[in-house]
C-alpha positions, 0 to 999 in steps of 0.5 A: 797561489803557492807552488804545489811542489813547494808545499809538498816539502813542508813537514806539517803538510806531510800526508795531505793529498795534492787537492788539499794542498791546493786548497791550502795554497789559496790561504797563502800570499807570495812575497819577494825579498832582496838579499839581507832584507829583515823579514821580522824583528824579535819582539814584533807583534804576531800576525802571520807565519811564513814558508820558504819557497825560494832562497834562505833565511837566517833566524837569530836573536840579539841582545841590547849590545847588538850581539847576535846568535844565529838559531838556524838557517831555513831553506826551501820547504822550511817554515818559521813563525808558527809558534808565536801564532799559537801562544800569542806572544811576540816574535821569539827571534829576527829573520833576515834573508841571506839571498833573494828569497820568496816567502809564502805568508799565512795570516794568523786567522787563516792559519788557525782555520787551517788547523781547525779544518785539517787536524792532521796538520796540527798533529804534524806541526806538533811533531815538528815543533817537538823535534825542534825543541829537542834540537834546541836543547842540544844546541844549548848544551853544545854552546855551554859544554863544547869548545869551538870545534865541537860546536862546529861539528855539531852545526855541520851535522845538524845542518847536513843531509843526504842528497843522492848518496852525498851528505852535505849542507845547504849554502853556508858561508864561514861567517854563517858558521861563525854566527851559528857557533858563537865563534870568530870567522877566523877561527872557523876558517882555520878549523875548516882549512884543517878539515879540508886538508884531512879529507873530511870535508870539501866546499862546493858553491858554499855547500859543505860536503861531508866525506866521512865522520868528523874527528872527535877533537881538533 
């Protein structure tokens, strides 16, 4: 059965009682993955969605030449795969674990049953997807219009959140940041070094801590 503490973090379960969450948890199966495991591939047929219970996954798209662009990194309480369940199309992206990861899986027929029995989940899901679409539009504009520094600043802002008064990202390597900005690891390393020396950021256990607003340009 899914962990109640994890389910409380899932955005489209917001506002549901613990009793309802326990019932919804019965729809989910638990799967353990090693680091660097491919959970699903871009274009795969759709049959389920996932909630991250432990660990992290990267969502990415790739072209015929194998060039990759990371769309997002998802951590505990995040979900992926729901959109394809609604439109019936193949997977829009590939997903790979970045560390040992536990995922809760919901099959398509159970997911649709959840939406039918609990309309509030559908409303929360629509709100969450609308927010993701807005962020995606910002990401596209960023990739097209900004230089590498601007893209990095955008990613650090997007991936960070305030935790106990400290604004920081989840665990991200320089390669993760390079993949998310379409830049080289070496360029990201140089920019990060300058930001650390300027007192703008520090890095602890691969978490980037933002001490003050990043400069407008590098």
